[in-house]
C-alpha positions in Angstrom: -135.4 -15.3 32.8 -136.0 -14.0 36.3 -139.4 -14.0 38.0 -140.3 -11.6 40.7 -142.2 -13.3 43.6 -143.8 -12.2 46.9 -143.2 -14.2 50.0 -144.7 -13.9 53.5 -142.1 -14.6 56.1 -141.7 -14.1 59.8 -140.1 -10.7 60.2 -137.4 -11.7 62.7 -136.3 -14.7 60.5 -136.2 -12.5 57.4 -134.3 -9.7 59.2 -131.8 -12.1 60.8 -131.1 -13.9 57.5 -130.9 -10.7 55.5 -128.3 -9.4 58.1 -126.4 -12.7 57.8 -126.4 -12.5 54.0 -125.2 -8.9 54.1 -122.3 -9.9 56.4 -121.3 -12.8 54.1 -121.7 -10.8 50.9 -124.5 -12.9 49.6 -127.6 -11.9 47.7 -130.6 -13.2 49.7 -132.7 -14.0 46.6 -129.8 -16.0 45.0 -129.3 -18.0 48.2 -133.0 -18.9 48.3 -132.9 -19.8 44.6 -129.9 -22.1 45.3 -131.8 -23.8 48.2 -134.8 -24.3 46.0 -132.7 -25.8 43.2 -130.9 -28.2 45.7 -134.2 -29.2 47.1 -135.6 -30.1 43.7 -132.5 -32.0 42.8 -132.6 -34.0 46.0 -136.3 -34.8 45.5 -135.6 -35.9 41.9 -132.7 -38.1 43.1 -134.9 -39.7 45.8 -137.6 -40.5 43.3 -135.1 -42.0 40.8 -133.6 -44.2 43.5 -137.0 -45.7 44.3 -137.4 -47.0 40.8 
């Protein structure tokens, strides 16, 4: 299930990244979702390695 969210971002950063995503054929929201997933996986991995 998809969830709609609202973010506050610096306009220039958003615009530059949106342009980059358009040029690469990426969907910005999917790219952010992948980054979030990778972040959580790395965090989980670090926690497990401390055990």
